[in-house]
A tleap script that builds the chain and sets N, CA, C and O, in Angstrom:
source leaprc.protein.ff14SB
mol = sequence {
  NMET SER ASP LEU ASN GLU MET ILE SER CYS
  CYS GLY SER ASP CYS SER ALA CYS TYR CYS
  TYR GLY GLU MET CYS MET GLY CYS ASN ALA
  VAL CYS GLY LYS VAL PHE HIE ALA PRO GLU
  GLY LYS GLY CYS PRO ILE TYR TYR CYS CYS
  ARG ILE ARG ASN GLY PHE ASN SER CYS GLY
  GLU CYS ASP ASN LEU PRO CYS ASP LEU ILE
  LEU GLY THR ARG ASP PRO SER LEU SER GLU
  GLU GLU PHE MET LYS ASN VAL ASP GLU ARG
  VAL LYS ARG LEU ARG CGLY
}
set mol.1.N position { -2.512 -13.828 10.435 }
set mol.1.CA position { -3.023 -12.581 10.065 }
set mol.1.C position { -4.677 -12.791 9.743 }
set mol.1.O position { -5.073 -13.757 9.090 }
set mol.2.N position { -5.435 -11.931 10.198 }
set mol.2.CA position { -6.868 -11.862 9.973 }
set mol.2.C position { -7.070 -11.574 8.698 }
set mol.2.O position { -6.153 -11.154 7.992 }
set mol.3.N position { -8.464 -11.793 8.189 }
set mol.3.CA position { -8.865 -11.482 6.948 }
set mol.3.C position { -8.935 -10.051 6.736 }
set mol.3.O position { -8.666 -9.580 5.631 }
set mol.4.N position { -9.315 -9.246 7.826 }
set mol.4.CA position { -9.120 -7.769 7.732 }
set mol.4.C position { -7.796 -7.298 7.527 }
set mol.4.O position { -7.573 -6.363 6.759 }
set mol.5.N position { -6.929 -7.862 8.141 }
set mol.5.CA position { -5.538 -7.551 7.952 }
set mol.5.C position { -4.897 -7.767 6.628 }
set mol.5.O position { -4.053 -7.022 6.130 }
set mol.6.N position { -5.419 -8.956 6.055 }
set mol.6.CA position { -5.104 -9.293 4.738 }
set mol.6.C position { -5.466 -8.326 3.627 }
set mol.6.O position { -4.759 -8.216 2.625 }
set mol.7.N position { -6.597 -7.612 3.819 }
set mol.7.CA position { -7.140 -6.644 3.051 }
set mol.7.C position { -6.432 -5.339 3.122 }
set mol.7.O position { -6.599 -4.530 2.209 }
set mol.8.N position { -5.613 -5.049 4.183 }
set mol.8.CA position { -4.834 -3.850 4.376 }
set mol.8.C position { -3.431 -4.044 3.918 }
set mol.8.O position { -2.639 -4.765 4.526 }
set mol.9.N position { -3.165 -3.441 2.924 }
set mol.9.CA position { -1.825 -3.576 2.329 }
set mol.9.C position { -0.675 -2.982 3.215 }
set mol.9.O position { -1.036 -2.265 4.148 }
set mol.10.N position { 0.551 -3.178 3.050 }
set mol.10.CA position { 1.481 -2.760 3.938 }
set mol.10.C position { 1.693 -1.174 3.989 }
set mol.10.O position { 2.284 -0.568 4.883 }
set mol.11.N position { 1.137 -0.666 2.940 }
set mol.11.CA position { 1.247 0.929 2.857 }
set mol.11.C position { -0.082 1.532 3.433 }
set mol.11.O position { -0.199 2.751 3.557 }
set mol.12.N position { -1.045 0.695 3.769 }
set mol.12.CA position { -2.146 1.199 4.517 }
set mol.12.C position { -3.543 1.220 3.470 }
set mol.12.O position { -4.674 1.486 3.878 }
set mol.13.N position { -3.290 0.967 2.412 }
set mol.13.CA position { -4.348 0.905 1.572 }
set mol.13.C position { -5.409 -0.203 1.869 }
set mol.13.O position { -5.024 -1.314 2.233 }
set mol.14.N position { -6.646 0.056 1.731 }
set mol.14.CA position { -7.656 -1.015 1.866 }
set mol.14.C position { -7.890 -1.637 0.636 }
set mol.14.O position { -8.666 -1.043 -0.113 }
set mol.15.N position { -7.398 -2.707 0.239 }
set mol.15.CA position { -7.467 -3.478 -1.107 }
set mol.15.C position { -8.929 -3.889 -1.284 }
set mol.15.O position { -9.319 -4.043 -2.441 }
set mol.16.N position { -9.671 -4.060 -0.408 }
set mol.16.CA position { -11.141 -4.493 -0.542 }
set mol.16.C position { -11.992 -3.312 -1.018 }
set mol.16.O position { -13.072 -3.569 -1.551 }
set mol.17.N position { -11.599 -2.033 -0.871 }
set mol.17.CA position { -12.155 -0.849 -1.269 }
set mol.17.C position { -11.762 -0.487 -2.742 }
set mol.17.O position { -12.238 0.540 -3.225 }
set mol.18.N position { -10.963 -1.232 -3.444 }
set mol.18.CA position { -10.343 -0.748 -4.749 }
set mol.18.C position { -11.249 -1.455 -5.741 }
set mol.18.O position { -11.618 -2.621 -5.598 }
set mol.19.N position { -11.533 -0.784 -6.609 }
set mol.19.CA position { -12.363 -1.274 -7.756 }
set mol.19.C position { -11.783 -2.443 -8.410 }
set mol.19.O position { -12.551 -3.172 -9.038 }
set mol.20.N position { -10.449 -2.750 -8.351 }
set mol.20.CA position { -9.682 -3.776 -9.180 }
set mol.20.C position { -9.727 -5.220 -8.252 }
set mol.20.O position { -9.567 -6.344 -8.729 }
set mol.21.N position { -9.956 -4.943 -6.965 }
set mol.21.CA position { -9.965 -6.165 -6.108 }
set mol.21.C position { -11.019 -7.252 -6.422 }
set mol.21.O position { -12.229 -7.045 -6.509 }
set mol.22.N position { -10.410 -8.404 -6.575 }
set mol.22.CA position { -11.257 -9.599 -6.917 }
set mol.22.C position { -11.263 -10.014 -8.397 }
set mol.22.O position { -11.268 -11.199 -8.729 }
set mol.23.N position { -11.263 -9.020 -9.256 }
set mol.23.CA position { -11.292 -9.180 -10.768 }
set mol.23.C position { -9.997 -9.272 -11.240 }
set mol.23.O position { -9.526 -10.235 -11.845 }
set mol.24.N position { -9.335 -8.064 -10.896 }
set mol.24.CA position { -7.776 -7.805 -11.519 }
set mol.24.C position { -6.847 -8.216 -10.520 }
set mol.24.O position { -5.733 -8.598 -10.878 }
set mol.25.N position { -7.180 -8.187 -9.229 }
set mol.25.CA position { -6.055 -8.144 -8.280 }
set mol.25.C position { -6.611 -8.744 -6.931 }
set mol.25.O position { -7.696 -8.398 -6.463 }
set mol.26.N position { -5.783 -9.668 -6.348 }
set mol.26.CA position { -6.207 -10.118 -5.026 }
set mol.26.C position { -5.642 -9.509 -3.937 }
set mol.26.O position { -5.759 -10.048 -2.836 }
set mol.27.N position { -5.041 -8.464 -4.059 }
set mol.27.CA position { -4.532 -7.633 -2.954 }
set mol.27.C position { -3.088 -7.798 -2.859 }
set mol.27.O position { -2.523 -8.836 -3.203 }
set mol.28.N position { -2.376 -6.580 -2.302 }
set mol.28.CA position { -0.896 -6.574 -2.301 }
set mol.28.C position { -0.407 -7.674 -1.657 }
set mol.28.O position { 0.530 -8.306 -2.144 }
set mol.29.N position { -1.011 -8.039 -0.447 }
set mol.29.CA position { -0.422 -9.025 0.464 }
set mol.29.C position { -0.453 -10.455 -0.180 }
set mol.29.O position { 0.416 -11.325 -0.125 }
set mol.30.N position { -1.573 -10.474 -0.755 }
set mol.30.CA position { -1.766 -12.007 -1.548 }
set mol.30.C position { -0.851 -12.235 -2.656 }
set mol.30.O position { -0.546 -13.393 -2.941 }
set mol.31.N position { -0.338 -11.158 -3.372 }
set mol.31.CA position { 0.476 -11.434 -4.499 }
set mol.31.C position { 1.964 -10.818 -4.152 }
set mol.31.O position { 2.762 -10.442 -5.010 }
set mol.32.N position { 2.163 -10.788 -2.867 }
set mol.32.CA position { 3.570 -10.302 -2.379 }
set mol.32.C position { 4.069 -9.089 -3.121 }
set mol.32.O position { 5.235 -9.063 -3.515 }
set mol.33.N position { 3.242 -8.080 -3.333 }
set mol.33.CA position { 3.479 -6.689 -4.026 }
set mol.33.C position { 3.563 -6.803 -5.478 }
set mol.33.O position { 3.810 -5.768 -6.097 }
set mol.34.N position { 3.395 -7.911 -6.135 }
set mol.34.CA position { 3.398 -7.995 -7.552 }
set mol.34.C position { 1.918 -7.769 -8.147 }
set mol.34.O position { 1.274 -8.575 -8.819 }
set mol.35.N position { 1.566 -6.581 -7.771 }
set mol.35.CA position { 0.246 -6.272 -8.394 }
set mol.35.C position { -0.037 -6.000 -9.790 }
set mol.35.O position { 0.927 -5.590 -10.438 }
set mol.36.N position { -1.040 -6.123 -10.346 }
set mol.36.CA position { -1.363 -6.160 -11.878 }
set mol.36.C position { -0.750 -4.917 -12.554 }
set mol.36.O position { -0.364 -4.940 -13.723 }
set mol.37.N position { -0.683 -3.872 -11.789 }
set mol.37.CA position { -0.255 -2.482 -12.521 }
set mol.37.C position { 1.165 -2.404 -12.597 }
set mol.37.O position { 1.663 -1.547 -13.326 }
set mol.38.N position { 1.962 -3.266 -11.872 }
set mol.38.CA position { 3.365 -3.085 -11.803 }
set mol.38.C position { 3.903 -3.637 -13.089 }
set mol.38.O position { 3.257 -4.569 -13.568 }
set mol.39.N position { 5.054 -3.199 -13.789 }
set mol.39.CA position { 5.661 -3.713 -14.720 }
set mol.39.C position { 5.994 -5.212 -14.639 }
set mol.39.O position { 6.418 -5.615 -13.556 }
set mol.40.N position { 5.873 -5.982 -15.527 }
set mol.40.CA position { 5.981 -7.452 -15.610 }
set mol.40.C position { 7.296 -7.717 -14.669 }
set mol.40.O position { 8.331 -7.051 -14.672 }
set mol.41.N position { 7.051 -8.632 -14.023 }
set mol.41.CA position { 8.076 -9.241 -13.112 }
set mol.41.C position { 8.542 -8.154 -11.977 }
set mol.41.O position { 9.421 -8.517 -11.195 }
set mol.42.N position { 8.054 -6.986 -11.866 }
set mol.42.CA position { 8.341 -6.155 -10.905 }
set mol.42.C position { 7.434 -6.017 -9.825 }
set mol.42.O position { 6.251 -6.271 -10.055 }
set mol.43.N position { 7.781 -5.653 -8.664 }
set mol.43.CA position { 6.830 -5.551 -7.542 }
set mol.43.C position { 6.661 -4.039 -7.131 }
set mol.43.O position { 7.402 -3.145 -7.540 }
set mol.44.N position { 5.700 -3.875 -6.356 }
set mol.44.CA position { 5.460 -2.492 -5.961 }
set mol.44.C position { 6.723 -1.922 -5.029 }
set mol.44.O position { 7.102 -2.644 -4.108 }
set mol.45.N position { 7.213 -0.965 -5.197 }
set mol.45.CA position { 8.388 -0.328 -4.606 }
set mol.45.C position { 8.188 -0.148 -3.028 }
set mol.45.O position { 9.085 -0.389 -2.221 }
set mol.46.N position { 7.010 0.268 -2.707 }
set mol.46.CA position { 6.574 0.334 -1.341 }
set mol.46.C position { 6.695 -0.977 -0.502 }
set mol.46.O position { 7.267 -1.081 0.583 }
set mol.47.N position { 6.030 -1.992 -1.224 }
set mol.47.CA position { 5.980 -3.278 -0.601 }
set mol.47.C position { 7.586 -3.999 -0.509 }
set mol.47.O position { 7.907 -4.790 0.378 }
set mol.48.N position { 8.422 -3.577 -1.530 }
set mol.48.CA position { 9.642 -4.031 -1.478 }
set mol.48.C position { 10.402 -3.355 -0.287 }
set mol.48.O position { 11.041 -4.002 0.544 }
set mol.49.N position { 10.289 -2.161 -0.282 }
set mol.49.CA position { 10.904 -1.539 0.885 }
set mol.49.C position { 10.483 -1.947 2.286 }
set mol.49.O position { 11.303 -2.206 3.167 }
set mol.50.N position { 9.140 -1.992 2.455 }
set mol.50.CA position { 8.635 -2.432 3.694 }
set mol.50.C position { 8.895 -3.886 4.146 }
set mol.50.O position { 9.433 -4.173 5.216 }
set mol.51.N position { 8.470 -4.758 3.246 }
set mol.51.CA position { 8.572 -6.179 3.564 }
set mol.51.C position { 9.924 -6.709 3.269 }
set mol.51.O position { 10.517 -7.353 4.134 }
set mol.52.N position { 10.406 -6.503 2.210 }
set mol.52.CA position { 11.705 -7.216 1.817 }
set mol.52.C position { 13.007 -6.396 2.400 }
set mol.52.O position { 13.786 -7.020 3.120 }
set mol.53.N position { 13.199 -5.345 2.177 }
set mol.53.CA position { 14.302 -4.520 2.706 }
set mol.53.C position { 14.386 -4.444 4.134 }
set mol.53.O position { 15.357 -4.822 4.790 }
set mol.54.N position { 13.126 -3.843 4.684 }
set mol.54.CA position { 13.136 -3.566 6.058 }
set mol.54.C position { 12.620 -4.720 7.125 }
set mol.54.O position { 12.821 -4.675 8.338 }
set mol.55.N position { 11.922 -5.748 6.426 }
set mol.55.CA position { 11.277 -6.780 7.138 }
set mol.55.C position { 10.093 -6.509 7.984 }
set mol.55.O position { 9.663 -7.365 8.756 }
set mol.56.N position { 9.538 -5.304 7.854 }
set mol.56.CA position { 8.262 -4.939 8.533 }
set mol.56.C position { 7.055 -5.628 8.032 }
set mol.56.O position { 6.919 -5.954 6.853 }
set mol.57.N position { 6.177 -5.841 8.966 }
set mol.57.CA position { 4.722 -6.149 8.450 }
set mol.57.C position { 4.047 -5.049 7.790 }
set mol.57.O position { 3.269 -5.291 6.867 }
set mol.58.N position { 4.272 -3.851 8.180 }
set mol.58.CA position { 3.512 -2.654 7.526 }
set mol.58.C position { 4.549 -1.546 7.573 }
set mol.58.O position { 5.579 -1.620 8.243 }
set mol.59.N position { 4.193 -0.473 6.788 }
set mol.59.CA position { 4.846 0.878 6.803 }
set mol.59.C position { 4.589 1.466 8.078 }
set mol.59.O position { 5.364 2.375 8.373 }
set mol.60.N position { 3.576 1.145 9.030 }
set mol.60.CA position { 3.242 1.562 10.394 }
set mol.60.C position { 4.414 1.373 11.335 }
set mol.60.O position { 4.538 2.104 12.317 }
set mol.61.N position { 5.236 0.454 11.070 }
set mol.61.CA position { 6.443 0.123 11.819 }
set mol.61.C position { 7.755 0.892 11.458 }
set mol.61.O position { 8.861 0.655 11.945 }
set mol.62.N position { 7.462 1.845 10.532 }
set mol.62.CA position { 8.665 2.639 10.102 }
set mol.62.C position { 8.536 4.059 10.787 }
set mol.62.O position { 7.458 4.629 10.953 }
set mol.63.N position { 9.780 4.566 11.167 }
set mol.63.CA position { 9.855 5.836 11.839 }
set mol.63.C position { 9.578 6.996 10.762 }
set mol.63.O position { 9.337 8.143 11.141 }
set mol.64.N position { 9.624 6.646 9.403 }
set mol.64.CA position { 9.731 7.616 8.594 }
set mol.64.C position { 8.461 7.714 7.811 }
set mol.64.O position { 8.485 8.272 6.713 }
set mol.65.N position { 7.343 7.208 8.299 }
set mol.65.CA position { 6.070 7.208 7.601 }
set mol.65.C position { 5.294 8.553 7.892 }
set mol.65.O position { 5.152 8.956 9.046 }
set mol.66.N position { 4.825 9.194 6.855 }
set mol.66.CA position { 4.819 8.873 5.487 }
set mol.66.C position { 6.158 9.359 4.824 }
set mol.66.O position { 6.588 10.502 4.978 }
set mol.67.N position { 6.757 8.425 4.098 }
set mol.67.CA position { 8.123 8.548 3.464 }
set mol.67.C position { 7.977 9.197 2.133 }
set mol.67.O position { 6.874 9.323 1.600 }
set mol.68.N position { 9.152 9.634 1.562 }
set mol.68.CA position { 9.234 10.088 0.172 }
set mol.68.C position { 8.683 9.094 -0.811 }
set mol.68.O position { 7.961 9.449 -1.743 }
set mol.69.N position { 9.021 7.872 -0.601 }
set mol.69.CA position { 8.314 6.775 -1.478 }
set mol.69.C position { 6.888 6.739 -1.455 }
set mol.69.O position { 6.305 6.597 -2.530 }
set mol.70.N position { 6.226 6.846 -0.383 }
set mol.70.CA position { 4.722 6.917 -0.449 }
set mol.70.C position { 4.410 8.163 -1.131 }
set mol.70.O position { 3.773 8.166 -2.184 }
set mol.71.N position { 4.852 9.266 -0.545 }
set mol.71.CA position { 4.601 10.698 -1.157 }
set mol.71.C position { 4.785 10.732 -2.705 }
set mol.71.O position { 4.125 11.434 -3.471 }
set mol.72.N position { 5.759 9.886 -3.043 }
set mol.72.CA position { 6.092 9.940 -4.553 }
set mol.72.C position { 5.203 9.013 -5.338 }
set mol.72.O position { 5.389 8.999 -6.554 }
set mol.73.N position { 4.336 8.296 -4.875 }
set mol.73.CA position { 3.473 7.267 -5.559 }
set mol.73.C position { 2.005 7.698 -5.681 }
set mol.73.O position { 1.055 6.961 -5.416 }
set mol.74.N position { 1.915 8.956 -6.107 }
set mol.74.CA position { 0.540 9.617 -6.044 }
set mol.74.C position { -0.500 9.142 -7.187 }
set mol.74.O position { -0.211 9.257 -8.378 }
set mol.75.N position { -1.540 8.683 -6.818 }
set mol.75.CA position { -2.555 8.273 -8.011 }
set mol.75.C position { -2.915 9.661 -8.839 }
set mol.75.O position { -3.436 10.628 -8.284 }
set mol.76.N position { -2.581 9.629 -10.185 }
set mol.76.CA position { -2.848 10.771 -10.860 }
set mol.76.C position { -4.225 11.198 -11.033 }
set mol.76.O position { -4.495 12.251 -11.611 }
set mol.77.N position { -5.180 10.353 -10.513 }
set mol.77.CA position { -6.482 10.731 -10.604 }
set mol.77.C position { -6.849 11.668 -9.468 }
set mol.77.O position { -7.834 12.399 -9.576 }
set mol.78.N position { -6.146 11.668 -8.469 }
set mol.78.CA position { -6.395 12.465 -7.246 }
set mol.78.C position { -5.655 13.769 -7.412 }
set mol.78.O position { -4.605 13.942 -8.031 }
set mol.79.N position { -6.485 14.789 -6.659 }
set mol.79.CA position { -5.843 16.119 -6.573 }
set mol.79.C position { -4.902 15.993 -5.394 }
set mol.79.O position { -4.875 15.046 -4.608 }
set mol.80.N position { -4.144 17.057 -5.372 }
set mol.80.CA position { -3.115 17.074 -4.269 }
set mol.80.C position { -3.710 17.013 -2.920 }
set mol.80.O position { -3.157 16.409 -2.001 }
set mol.81.N position { -4.799 17.616 -2.798 }
set mol.81.CA position { -5.563 17.667 -1.459 }
set mol.81.C position { -6.217 16.283 -1.259 }
set mol.81.O position { -6.197 15.817 -0.120 }
set mol.82.N position { -6.775 15.606 -2.219 }
set mol.82.CA position { -7.344 14.335 -2.071 }
set mol.82.C position { -6.236 13.454 -1.746 }
set mol.82.O position { -6.364 12.709 -0.774 }
set mol.83.N position { -5.024 13.436 -2.518 }
set mol.83.CA position { -3.946 12.470 -2.242 }
set mol.83.C position { -3.530 12.677 -0.758 }
set mol.83.O position { -3.437 11.657 -0.074 }
set mol.84.N position { -3.276 13.854 -0.194 }
set mol.84.CA position { -2.909 14.023 1.092 }
set mol.84.C position { -3.894 13.554 2.080 }
set mol.84.O position { -3.534 13.193 3.201 }
set mol.85.N position { -5.024 13.547 1.735 }
set mol.85.CA position { -6.109 13.195 2.612 }
set mol.85.C position { -6.059 11.569 2.706 }
set mol.85.O position { -6.350 10.945 3.726 }
set mol.86.N position { -5.675 11.029 1.569 }
set mol.86.CA position { -5.710 9.449 1.255 }
set mol.86.C position { -4.397 9.157 2.287 }
set mol.86.O position { -4.504 8.364 3.223 }
set mol.87.N position { -3.337 9.780 2.044 }
set mol.87.CA position { -2.056 9.507 2.802 }
set mol.87.C position { -2.351 9.437 4.366 }
set mol.87.O position { -1.958 8.512 5.077 }
set mol.88.N position { -3.078 10.509 4.806 }
set mol.88.CA position { -3.317 10.763 6.197 }
set mol.88.C position { -4.238 9.479 6.625 }
set mol.88.O position { -3.895 8.822 7.608 }
set mol.89.N position { -5.275 9.165 5.969 }
set mol.89.CA position { -6.106 8.049 6.250 }
set mol.89.C position { -5.317 6.714 6.337 }
set mol.89.O position { -5.585 5.854 7.176 }
set mol.90.N position { -4.313 6.595 5.403 }
set mol.90.CA position { -3.468 5.265 5.521 }
set mol.90.C position { -2.619 5.278 6.575 }
set mol.90.O position { -2.330 4.200 7.094 }
set mol.91.N position { -2.107 6.405 7.042 }
set mol.91.CA position { -1.250 6.437 8.245 }
set mol.91.C position { -2.000 6.140 9.420 }
set mol.91.O position { -1.596 5.313 10.238 }
set mol.92.N position { -3.101 6.784 9.556 }
set mol.92.CA position { -4.036 6.402 10.672 }
set mol.92.C position { -4.379 4.953 10.782 }
set mol.92.O position { -4.373 4.372 11.867 }
set mol.93.N position { -4.692 4.346 9.599 }
set mol.93.CA position { -5.042 2.956 9.607 }
set mol.93.C position { -3.997 2.113 10.047 }
set mol.93.O position { -4.220 1.110 10.724 }
set mol.94.N position { -2.692 2.527 9.643 }
set mol.94.CA position { -1.549 1.710 10.167 }
set mol.94.C position { -1.098 1.877 11.366 }
set mol.94.O position { -0.486 0.947 11.893 }
set mol.95.N position { -1.301 3.105 12.062 }
set mol.95.CA position { -0.685 3.473 13.267 }
set mol.95.C position { -1.851 3.221 14.437 }
set mol.95.O position { -1.566 3.181 15.634 }
set mol.96.N position { -3.226 3.055 13.909 }
set mol.96.CA position { -4.261 2.801 14.817 }
set mol.96.C position { -4.454 4.136 15.563 }
set mol.96.O position { -5.310 4.233 16.443 }
savepdb mol mol.pdb
quit
């Protein structure tokens, strides 16, 4: 996997664009979904669904993208419009 691909999480987020990257988090792929903001010992439910349960490299391989899981994990700092724009960008990033 290239360095660029390592920065794109399985849900399509660009880890290198996150303010937490490098200081608090090395990226979803590097920590196998056990990101700093997840409860202790728990991993990201999107990572679990994508990589563990379904064996995909990314959610871009799933026919259900964007699924209820992605749509249900909204950043509370974003408006509905901003969140949907973010989801659209992530889907485009994953599907090319």
